[in-house]
Structures are given as C-alpha cells and as structure tokens.
C-alpha positions as CSV (number, residue, x, y, z in Angstrom):
1,X,-35.7,-19.6,13.7
2,X,-38.9,-21.3,13.7
3,X,-41.7,-19.3,15.1
4,X,-43.3,-21.0,18.2
5,X,-46.4,-18.9,18.4
6,X,-47.4,-20.8,15.1
7,X,-48.4,-24.5,15.8
8,X,-47.0,-27.1,13.3
9,X,-50.4,-28.7,13.5
10,X,-53.9,-27.9,13.7
11,X,-55.4,-31.4,14.8
12,X,-57.6,-31.0,17.8
13,X,-56.1,-32.3,21.4
14,X,-57.3,-35.8,22.3
15,X,-59.8,-34.4,24.6
16,X,-59.8,-37.5,27.3
17,X,-56.2,-37.4,27.6
18,X,-55.9,-33.6,28.1
19,X,-58.7,-34.1,30.7
20,X,-56.3,-36.8,32.3
21,X,-53.1,-34.3,32.3
22,X,-54.9,-31.3,33.3
23,X,-56.4,-33.0,36.4
24,X,-52.6,-34.6,37.0
25,X,-51.2,-30.8,36.7
26,X,-54.2,-29.3,39.1
27,X,-53.6,-32.0,41.7
28,X,-49.9,-31.6,42.1
29,X,-49.2,-28.2,41.5
30,X,-51.5,-26.0,42.2
31,X,-49.1,-22.6,41.1
32,X,-48.4,-24.5,37.8
33,X,-51.9,-25.2,37.1
34,X,-52.7,-21.5,38.0
35,X,-50.4,-20.1,35.4
36,X,-51.4,-22.6,32.7
37,X,-54.7,-21.3,33.0
38,X,-53.7,-18.3,31.2
39,X,-52.9,-19.6,28.5
40,X,-54.9,-20.2,25.4
41,X,-56.5,-23.5,25.2
42,X,-54.0,-25.4,22.7
43,X,-51.2,-23.6,24.6
44,X,-52.3,-24.4,28.0
45,X,-53.6,-28.2,26.9
46,X,-50.0,-28.7,25.8
47,X,-48.3,-27.3,29.2
48,X,-50.7,-29.8,30.9
49,X,-49.3,-32.7,28.7
50,X,-46.0,-31.6,29.5
51,X,-46.3,-31.1,33.0
52,X,-48.0,-34.9,33.3
53,X,-45.1,-36.4,31.5
54,X,-42.5,-35.1,33.6
55,X,-44.4,-35.9,36.6
56,X,-44.4,-39.3,35.8
57,X,-41.2,-39.9,36.0
58,X,-40.7,-37.6,39.2
59,X,-43.3,-40.1,41.2
60,X,-41.3,-43.0,40.0
61,X,-38.5,-41.7,41.6
62,X,-40.4,-40.2,45.0
63,X,-42.9,-43.2,45.4
64,X,-41.7,-46.6,43.7
65,X,-39.7,-49.1,45.9
66,X,-36.1,-49.4,45.8
67,X,-35.9,-52.7,43.8
68,X,-37.9,-51.8,40.9
69,X,-37.6,-48.1,40.8
70,X,-34.7,-48.1,38.7
71,X,-36.4,-49.9,35.8
72,X,-39.7,-48.1,36.1
73,X,-37.4,-44.9,35.4
74,X,-35.9,-46.6,32.4
75,X,-39.3,-47.9,31.0
76,X,-40.7,-44.1,31.4
77,X,-37.9,-42.8,29.6
78,X,-38.5,-45.4,26.6
79,X,-41.5,-44.3,26.7
80,X,-40.9,-40.6,26.0
81,X,-38.6,-41.6,23.6
82,X,-41.0,-43.9,21.6
83,X,-43.4,-41.0,21.8
84,X,-41.2,-38.5,20.1
85,X,-40.4,-41.2,17.5
86,X,-44.1,-41.1,16.5
87,X,-44.9,-44.7,18.5
88,X,-47.1,-43.6,21.5
89,X,-48.9,-46.4,23.4
90,X,-52.4,-46.6,24.8
91,X,-51.3,-44.3,28.1
92,X,-53.2,-41.1,28.1
93,X,-50.2,-38.9,28.9
94,X,-48.5,-40.6,26.3
95,X,-50.9,-39.7,23.9
96,X,-51.2,-36.5,25.1
97,X,-47.5,-36.1,25.0
98,X,-47.8,-37.1,21.1
99,X,-50.1,-34.6,20.4
100,X,-48.3,-31.4,22.2
101,X,-44.3,-33.0,20.5
102,X,-46.5,-33.1,17.0
103,X,-48.0,-29.5,17.5
104,X,-45.1,-27.4,19.2
105,X,-41.2,-28.4,18.8
106,X,-40.8,-29.7,22.3
107,X,-36.9,-30.8,22.3
108,X,-36.5,-34.4,23.1
109,X,-32.9,-33.5,24.7
110,X,-34.9,-31.6,27.5
111,X,-36.3,-34.9,28.5
112,X,-33.1,-36.8,28.2
113,X,-31.4,-33.9,30.5
114,X,-34.6,-34.6,33.0
115,X,-34.1,-38.8,32.8
116,X,-30.3,-38.2,33.9
117,X,-31.6,-35.5,36.9
118,X,-33.9,-38.2,37.9
119,X,-31.3,-40.7,37.7
120,X,-29.1,-38.6,40.4
121,X,-32.0,-39.2,42.8
122,X,-32.0,-42.9,42.5
123,X,-27.9,-43.0,43.2
124,X,-27.4,-41.5,46.7
125,X,-25.7,-38.5,44.6
126,X,-23.9,-36.3,47.2
127,X,-24.0,-32.7,46.6
128,X,-20.6,-31.7,47.6
129,X,-20.9,-27.8,46.5
130,X,-23.2,-26.1,44.4
131,X,-22.2,-26.6,41.2
132,X,-23.4,-30.2,42.2
133,X,-26.7,-28.5,43.2
134,X,-27.2,-25.9,40.2
135,X,-26.9,-29.4,37.6
136,X,-29.6,-31.0,39.5
137,X,-32.1,-27.8,39.8
138,X,-31.1,-27.5,35.9
139,X,-31.5,-30.9,34.6
140,X,-34.7,-31.8,36.9
141,X,-36.5,-28.4,36.4
142,X,-34.4,-25.8,34.3
143,X,-34.7,-27.7,31.4
144,X,-38.8,-27.6,31.6
145,X,-38.0,-23.8,30.3
146,X,-36.7,-25.6,27.3
147,X,-40.2,-27.4,26.7
148,X,-42.5,-24.4,28.1
149,X,-40.6,-22.0,25.8
150,X,-41.6,-23.1,22.2
151,X,-45.3,-23.2,23.6
152,X,-45.4,-19.9,24.7
153,X,-43.5,-18.6,21.6
154,X,-40.9,-16.6,22.0
155,X,-38.3,-14.3,20.5
156,X,-34.6,-13.6,21.5
157,X,-33.5,-16.9,20.5
158,X,-31.0,-18.5,22.9
159,X,-30.9,-15.8,25.4
160,X,-34.3,-15.9,26.0
161,X,-34.2,-19.8,26.7
162,X,-31.3,-19.1,29.1
163,X,-33.6,-17.2,31.3
164,X,-36.3,-19.7,31.1
165,X,-33.6,-22.0,32.4
166,X,-32.9,-20.1,35.2
167,X,-36.5,-19.4,36.1
168,X,-37.2,-23.3,36.3
169,X,-33.5,-23.6,38.6
170,X,-35.1,-21.1,40.5
171,X,-38.2,-22.7,40.9
172,X,-36.2,-25.8,42.2
173,X,-34.2,-24.6,44.7
174,X,-37.6,-23.2,46.1
175,X,-38.6,-26.5,46.3
176,X,-35.4,-27.8,47.7
177,X,-35.5,-24.8,50.5
178,X,-39.3,-25.5,51.0
179,X,-38.7,-29.3,51.5
180,X,-35.8,-30.1,53.6
181,X,-37.5,-32.2,56.0
182,X,-39.6,-34.0,53.8
183,X,-36.7,-34.8,51.8
184,X,-34.7,-35.8,55.2
185,X,-37.3,-38.6,55.7
186,X,-36.4,-40.1,51.9
187,X,-33.0,-40.2,53.3
188,X,-32.0,-37.1,50.7
189,X,-30.2,-34.3,51.7
190,X,-29.8,-31.9,49.2
191,X,-28.0,-28.9,50.7
192,X,-24.1,-29.3,49.9
193,X,-22.0,-30.3,51.8
194,X,-19.4,-27.2,51.1
195,X,-22.7,-24.6,52.2
196,X,-23.3,-27.0,55.0
197,X,-19.4,-26.4,56.2
198,X,-19.5,-23.0,55.7
199,X,-22.0,-22.3,57.9
200,X,-21.0,-24.9,60.5
201,X,-24.4,-26.9,60.0
202,X,-24.0,-30.9,60.4
203,X,-26.2,-33.8,58.9
204,X,-26.8,-34.3,62.3
205,X,-28.1,-31.1,63.0
206,X,-30.7,-31.3,59.7
207,X,-31.8,-34.9,61.2
208,X,-32.5,-33.2,64.9
209,X,-34.6,-30.7,63.1
210,X,-33.5,-27.7,65.1
211,X,-33.9,-24.3,63.3
212,X,-30.2,-22.7,64.7
213,X,-29.1,-19.3,64.0
214,X,-26.3,-20.8,61.9
215,X,-29.0,-22.7,60.1
216,X,-31.1,-20.2,59.6
217,X,-27.8,-17.7,57.9
218,X,-27.2,-20.9,55.4
219,X,-31.2,-20.9,54.8
220,X,-30.6,-17.1,54.3
221,X,-28.3,-17.6,51.7
222,X,-29.8,-20.2,49.4
223,X,-33.1,-17.5,49.7
224,X,-31.1,-15.1,48.2
225,X,-29.3,-16.9,45.7
226,X,-33.1,-18.6,44.5
227,X,-34.2,-14.8,44.4
228,X,-31.5,-14.1,41.9
229,X,-32.1,-16.5,39.8
230,X,-35.6,-15.7,39.7
231,X,-34.4,-12.2,38.7
232,X,-32.6,-13.0,35.9
233,X,-35.2,-15.6,34.6
234,X,-37.8,-12.8,34.8
235,X,-35.7,-10.7,32.6
236,X,-37.1,-13.5,29.7
237,X,-40.7,-13.4,29.9
238,X,-41.1,-10.2,27.8
239,X,-39.9,-12.3,24.9
240,X,-42.3,-14.7,25.4
241,X,-45.5,-14.4,23.1
242,X,-48.8,-13.0,23.6
243,X,-50.6,-14.0,27.1
244,X,-47.8,-16.8,28.0
245,X,-46.3,-13.6,29.4
246,X,-48.7,-13.0,32.2
247,X,-49.0,-16.9,32.9
248,X,-45.3,-18.0,33.4
249,X,-45.1,-14.3,35.2
250,X,-47.8,-15.5,37.6
251,X,-46.4,-18.9,38.1
252,X,-42.7,-17.4,38.8
253,X,-44.4,-15.0,41.3
254,X,-46.3,-17.5,43.1
255,X,-43.4,-19.8,43.3
256,X,-41.1,-17.1,44.8
257,X,-43.7,-16.5,47.5
258,X,-43.0,-19.6,48.9
259,X,-39.6,-18.0,49.8
260,X,-41.7,-14.8,51.8
261,X,-43.3,-17.8,53.7
262,X,-40.6,-19.7,54.8
263,X,-38.4,-16.6,55.8
264,X,-41.4,-15.2,57.7
265,X,-41.3,-18.4,59.6
266,X,-38.0,-18.1,60.3
267,X,-37.0,-20.7,57.9
268,X,-38.3,-23.9,59.8
269,X,-38.8,-26.1,57.1
270,X,-38.4,-29.2,59.4
271,X,-42.0,-29.2,61.0
272,X,-43.9,-26.8,58.5
273,X,-44.3,-26.7,54.6
274,X,-44.1,-23.4,52.9
275,X,-46.7,-22.5,51.0
276,X,-49.1,-19.9,49.1
277,X,-52.8,-19.8,49.7
278,X,-54.9,-19.6,46.9
279,X,-56.3,-16.3,47.7
280,X,-52.8,-14.9,47.7
281,X,-51.7,-16.3,44.4
282,X,-55.0,-14.5,42.8
283,X,-53.8,-11.4,44.6
284,X,-50.2,-11.7,43.0
285,X,-52.2,-11.5,39.2
286,X,-52.4,-7.5,39.0
287,X,-49.2,-7.5,40.5
288,X,-47.7,-9.7,37.6
289,X,-50.0,-7.7,34.6
290,X,-48.6,-4.4,35.7
291,X,-45.2,-5.6,36.0
292,X,-45.1,-6.8,32.4
293,X,-47.0,-3.8,31.3
294,X,-43.9,-2.1,32.1
295,X,-41.5,-4.1,30.8
296,X,-42.8,-4.4,27.4
297,X,-43.9,-1.0,27.0
298,X,-47.6,-1.1,27.3
C-alpha cells in the first residue's frame, strides 16, 4: 500500500495560491484551521488546498441564485476534474489543489461523491429516514476523510479509511444539529421524516421555532448518534502518522464540543448557534494529546 507519509513530489507548494487557501480555511472554519496548524508545513498546505476546494462547491450551493446554481456547481466539478487531469487553470484554489493532488494520492472519487452530495441540496431532497441522512453526511463530509488520510499518512488500510469516514460523518451531523434554524431559512430540513414522526415533531413545529419536550428528545437522540460516530471515528486516529494524530484529534474534540454547547442551551438551535470558543479549543489540546499518548502507547 502507498505510504502516504512520503510525498510523491518534492516540488514546493505555490506560495500565493496556498496563502489564499489558508485564508479561506481560517475565515470559514476556525476549528478546521486550528487542526490544520498542527500538521507539518507541506501536509498543512495540502489540507488547506483540499478544504478550499471543497468549500468552493459548498459556497455555490449556499450562496448562488436558484437560476445559476446548477450550472455553477457543474462548472466547479469540471474544474476539479481538470485539476486531476493535469489541466488546472489560473484560479488559486485550482493551482493549490493541483499541487496537493500531485504531491499526495488524494482520490478524485472522493470529490465525485462530494459533488453528488452537493447536488442533493439543489433538488429539494427529502430525507425520509436515517439511511438518507447518513448517505448525505457521507457524501458531503465523510469522504473528506478519504482526502485527508492520504495527506496524513496512515496504516491499517480500509479499516482506517472507514474510521476517517465516520469521523467526517459525525462532524456533518454536528453541523446539521447546530444549523437547524439557519437551514430552515434556506428552505432545507435535514431531519429525517421518520424520526420527526417518531418523536411527534412536525414541519410546522420546526417553522415556529419552539423547543418543545418532543423536540429536545429528538435532538438528544441525534446528538447521541453523533457521539457514537465520533467514538467510531476516533478509533482510527492512532493509525494516522506523526503529528496528524494530534491535528485530527484536536479538530474532532473541538467539533464534538459543539454538541456540548447545544446540550447546555437546552437544544435551542433556532435562536442561537452553538459554538466552541477559541479559548476552549486551545484548552482541549492537552486532553487530546493525553488521550493519544495512551492510545499509541506513549
């Protein structure tokens, strides 16, 4: 198996393009950026390139007009394919991703799944049950693990990739639970219809934005599921190489902390956005290090 701790190219990263991707990462995800800073330089740059490329597709879905969003997303996917075919354009994200894909074995297939997941947001997709929601979480975030693991370097083969997938899915489910109110404003409901019915919560209840006992029970159920996914995902972190372990462990801890804040607020995700402060994220670093120390035998 390819040892992804040994880059396939020693060409230096394009400085201006990487600076752009660093700023995209820092601006849009403080948690992801904190984790990325714990990677060695070249790996850190590749992580920024991957994040910025994925963010580009996500921004199209969330910010473009209904008339142009489909064409813009197709154009984004075409650019990604061109990058992997060695035909990157002048866009700084394309330039950075071309370097990252040449340096590390980042799979195009993961971007293909991401594209399918983003298209689900264009088609007013109805999430009938947890299988539907799990597929969405896999496509738009789980597969990010398939992109980052080759940059990190890892052992354990497909089992480690499965753990990486579960960690990404846990983070996406966390996003969904944090953003119920914001997503409603975009006309999107990711909560599965079967669970809404099981817990006695209607679309009208969601629109009213009232945190009822039934809604709290539903949120508690999904938070518990997200924590199960985090636990399964973290089991693969010791199989990553070098400082990538601490980088990913820190990001996972910080993201799971969003669930803690949501729970403390009584699951009110209509009027407030759960978050983890920068100070709390930094305080998580020693805990993540200590857990890893035990997991990898010092």
